[in-house]
N, C-alpha and C positions, 0 to 999 in steps of 0.2 A: 319628490312625490314617489319616486321609485323606492326610497327607503321606507316611507310610510306604508306603501303597498306590501313590501316584503315582511313588515312586522305584523300585518293583519292577516297573512295567510296562515290558517291553522293546521294544514296537513303537511307541512314541510318536515321530512324525517331527517333526524340527525344521526341515526345509527342504522346499520344494515341488518336485515333480517337473516337469521341462520339459514343455511342451504337446506332445502327440503327434497325428499325423494320424489321422483316423477310419479304420476298416477299409475296404478297397477296396469291399466289397460293400454299404456303408452310405452312400455318397456318390457324387456325380457321375453319369456316364453309366450305370454298372453298376446303381446304385440305381434310376435312372429306367427302365431296361429291365426290371428285375425287377418294379417296381410297375405299369408300364403295359402291357407286352407279354408278360411271362412270369410273371404272378402266380399262375397255376393251369394245370392241364392243358388246360382248355377255351380259356382265353385264349392259351395257347401254340399249340394247333392252329389257332385262328383267325388268329393272327399269321403262322404259316407258310403257311397257305393264301392270306392276303392278299399276302404277299411273292411267292408263286408267281404269283398273278394279275397283280400289278404287273410282274413280270419278263416274262411272256408279252405283256402289253400294250405295254410299252416295246420289246420285241424286234420286235413286228409294226409299230409305228408309227414307230420311230426311223429306218428307211431312208426312209420317205415324207417325213419332215421334213428329213433330211440331204440328200436329193436335190432340195431346193427350187430353183425357178427364179424369178428376180426380173425378168429382162429378156427379154421376149418380146411379140409383138404379137397372137398368137392362141393358142388352146389347142393347135392342131396343132403350132405352132412349139415350144411348151413341151414337148410329148411327144417331139418329135424331138430336142430338146436333151438330155432325160433319157436317151433311147435312145443317143445318140452318146457321152455321158459315162459312163454306168454300165451299158450293155448293153441289148439289145432287150427283155429281160423286166423291167427295172427300172421302178419307179414313183416318182413324186415330186410334191410339192405345187407348184402353179402360182400362186405369189403375184404373178406379173406382172399378173394380173387385178385384184387389190386395188391394186397400184401404179398401174394405169391408171384404174380406176373408183372409187377411194375418194371423190372428190367427190360421186359419185352416191349412195353409201351414206350420206354425211353430210348432203347438202343436197337429195337427190331431184332434181327438175327445176327447182329454184329457179334463176333467171337467174344465170349465172356472173359477170356484171359487178356483181351485187348481193350477192355472198357476204359482203361486209363488214357487211351489216345483221344477218344471224343471228349472225355472230361477235361483233359489238358487243353484241347482245342477250344472248348467253351470258356475256360478260365482265361486263356490268352486272348480270346475275342473281347472280353471286357477290358483287358489291359490295352488292347489296340484301339478300342472305342473311346477310352478315357480322354486322350488328348483332343479327340475330335468333338466330343460332346460337352466337356467341361473346361472352361477357360483357365482354371487354377492349376491344371496339370501341366508340367513342363512340356514345351513344344518339341523338345528334343526327342520325345517318345513318338513323334510323328513318323520317324524313320521306321520304327517297329510297326506302326499302323500300315505303312506301305508294303512292308515285307510279309505281313501276317497272312494275306490270301494264299501265298505260296507255301508258307509254313503250315497253315491249316489244311490245305490240300494234301500235303505230304503226310501229315499226321493221320488224316482220315483214311486215305486210300493206300498209303504206304508206297512201297516200291523204291526205286533208286533215288537217292538224294540229289543226283545230278539233273534229274528232270526239272524240278523247280528252279534250280540254279541256271540251267540253260534258258528257261522261260524268262527269268529276270534279265539275262543278258540281252534279250530282244528289246526290252524297254530301255536298257542302258544305251544300246546302239541307236535306237530311235531318238532318244534324248540328245545324244551327241550330234547326230545329223541335224536335228532341229536347232541346236545352238550354233552350229556352223553356218546354216543358211538363214538364220534369223535376221542378220543385218541386211541381207538383200531384199527379202520379202517375207512378211509373216505367213502369208498363205502358202508360199513355196516351201517355207521351212516346215509347216505343218504337214503338207503332203509328202515332203521328202522324209520326214521322220516316220510317218505311217508306212510308206513303201519300204523303207530300210528295215523296220521291225518285221513286216510281213515276209520279206525275202529271207530274213534270218530264220523265222519260225517255220516257213514252208520248205526251205531247201537246205539249210545248214544246221538247224537245231538237232534234227534226228541223227545224222552221222556224228556230230560232236557228242551227243548224249551217249551213243553206243560206244564211242571210243573211251570216254571217261569212265563209263560203267565197267568196261573190260579192264581198264588199267587199274581202277580203284573201286571195287564194288562195295559201296556203302548204302545202306537203306534199311527199311522196315519191311515186315511181312505184308504182302499185298492183301487187300480185302476187296473182293468183287462188289460191284454196285448192287447186285441182287441180295447181298447180306445187309444192306442198309434198310432202315425202317424206323417207324416210330418218330419221336421228336428229333432224333439225330438227322433223319431225312428232311423233316420239315424245316429245321433250323438251317441245315446246309443250303437247301433251295431258297428259303426265305432271305437269309442274310446275304447270299450271293446276288440274288435278284435285286434286293433293295440297294445294295452297294453299287451295282452296275447300272441300274435303271435311272438313278438320279442324275449322274453326269450325262447319260445319253438323252434323258428327257430335257435337260438344259440345252444341249446342242440342237435338239429338234425344235424347241421353242424359239431359239435364236434363228434357226434356219427358216422357220415359218414367218418370222418378222423381217427376214432379210430382203434387201432390194434386188438381189441377184435372182433372176427369173428361174434358172435351172435349180438352184438350191431350194428356193421357196416351193417350187412345184414338187420336187422330190419329197420334201418334208411334209407337205400337205397330203400328198398321195399316201405316204407311209402312215401318217397319223390317222387319216380317215379310214384306210383299209384295216388297220389293226383294231381300231375302235369299233368297226362294224362287224368284226368276227368274234364269236365266243371263244373264251380261253380254252374250252375243251376241244375245239376244233384245232387250235394251234398245238395242243398236247398230242392229239392224234397225228398231226403232221410231223411232230418231232419223233413220235414213236414208229410210225409206219412209212411215211412218204419220204422222209429226209434221206434214208439210205439209198433210194433210187437215184438221187442226184450226186452220190459220192462214188469214187472209183471202186471197182470190185475188190473185195477183201478188206475194205476199210473198217476198222473197229472204232466206232464213234460211241463213246459211253452214253448210256441212256439218261443218266442223271445230268450230264453236261448238256445234252440236247434239250432236256426239260428246262434247265436253267436259262438257256439261250432264249427259248420261246417265252418263258415267263418274264424274262427281262424285257424283251421287245414289247410284250403286252403292257407291262407296267409303265414303260418309258413313254408310250403313246399317251396314256392318261396323265402322267406327270407333266408332259410337254404342254398339254392344254391347261393344267393348273398353273404352271409357271407363266404361260402366255397371258392368263388373266392377271397375274401379278405385274407383268410388263405393261399391259394395257392400263392398269390402274395408276401408273406413275404419270405425273404431269409432263407435258412436253418440255418444260423448262429444265428438267433434269438432264435430258439429252442435249439440250442447247448449252447447259453448263459444262458438260464434258468437252464440247467443241470449243467453247470460249477459253477453256484451260489449255487448249492445244493437245488434248489427248487423242490418240488414234482409237479405232473402233474397239480393239481388244482391251486397251487400258480403260476406256470409259465403261465398258461392260463390267470389268473386273472390279473397278474401284467405286463406281457410282451407281450403275443401273442394277446389276444383279444382286448386290447386298440388300437393296431396298425391295426388289421384286421377290426375292426369296423370303424375306421377312413377312411380306404380305401373304405369301403362298403357304406358310407353315401349316395351317389347319388342313388345307387340301392335300398337301404332300403327305402328312402323317396319316390322314384318312386313307389315302391310296396305299401306303405301306401296310396299314392294318388289314385292309382288304386283301392285299397281296399275300400276307402271311397266312391268313385264313384260307385263301384259295389253294395253298399247297396241299390241302387234303384232296384236291381233284386228281392228283397223280395216281390215285387208285385205278383210274380208267386206263392207264397205260402200263399197268402191271407192277407198280411200285407200292409198297406197303406203308401207307400213311398211318398216323396214329389213330385216326377216327374210325375208319372203315376197315382198312387192311389188317391192322393188328387185332382189332376186335374180332373180325372173322377168324383170324388165325387162333385166337384164344378159344373161341366157341367151337372150333374144329375138334378140340379135345373133348373127350367124353366126360371128363371131370367137370367142365364148366359149360356144357351144352345147355342152352336155355337161359343163360344170364343175359340181361338186357340193359337195364338202366345204369348200373354201376360203372361200366367202362365209359359210357358217354358222359356221365357226370365228371369222372376223373379227367378225361381228356379235355372236356369243356372248361374245367377249372384251371388247367395249365394254360390253355389258350387265353383264358381271361387274364391271367397274371401277366403274360407277355404283352397282350394288347393294351391292358390297362396301364402297364408301365410305359409303353410308348405314348399313350395319350397324356399321361401326367407329365412326362418329360416335355412334350410339345407345349403344354400350358406353361411350364416353367420357362421354356425358351422364349415364348411370346412375352412373358412378363419381363424377362431379362433384357430383351431387345427393344422393349417399348420405350420410345423416346419422345412421344408426342404428349403435349399438354401437361408437362411436369413443372 
């Protein structure tokens, strides 16, 4: 009966139809427009209003950009060139100011014959970051990453080469003490290493540095901090604060999660106090009040003071971001470390922190981006940031007095490149570390 039924079915196909293209409204640009710009009447109205606003903006700004002048010696000459070419009522951008003063925006008042030093420091910065940011780079370069802060400091400020060497010896001594005491107690080893390093830096490093400098004077020409400015200043403060605030924020987050009452209380008080105070207040503290707590005659560099305060400010916010990552982990991860027989530090290093940091990547990078942009606030403590300080210094010249939009656009474009680069790298890092649902 089944054979008879199969023979009587008239629509059984014995050949496949050729593959056809999808409908025009279900693929390509039409589908994208329908789903993203015209999915409903509200979205359609907003799209049309956005296009109208974009049209008006481009219509107003396009002539200003198209009438740009790149070769001129003064703002008056720029405006005269625009008037001669496009009429007396025409307006145009005077990029000649950027063409003439770009070294000032990048280097501030750093000596022009020493520009090679900040440029070398910037190039070596990327070399030092390579083994940290990219897994394909040989890990042996991590040694250079550890030594780079001292090398960068020496290149930027100059002076005796023995000063960074003596500073490195403090870490070596602290590490040696930590290794000796590690078998007895991890906490005792940590405290012993910190105390040994502080004793070296506070009491022994100065005399040793003076003796080595007298015996073998090697170094570079010193550059005072008031000569720093522009993006050299912003990158110096931003990179130093970012590098220091991340480990400090991790320690504060772990301290806030600790079962030890004293450590938890101190961490909570520090985080809540710093988060409750504006950054500008901390900068004024670094500039004006910090000297009152130092011995008379102490010369504490203003840039170093600003770096310390910005680092503390960023560390408090990073601590809360990482605490959110720690809270997101299930309790079973902590119990797994205990089941494997790991102590607290081993469990945190091998199990807990890698997962918590992966979860916290967006928040950490957002804090870093905000921190880098906040370096422009140093203008309030007398340092020449690229946005306000250098712009006012350029306008102080009678040649460029009255220029307005061009320096802000130039500085904003450079800030955008740095911040966009950090954002894209964080997205790349999230994709590379993503292990769920594969």
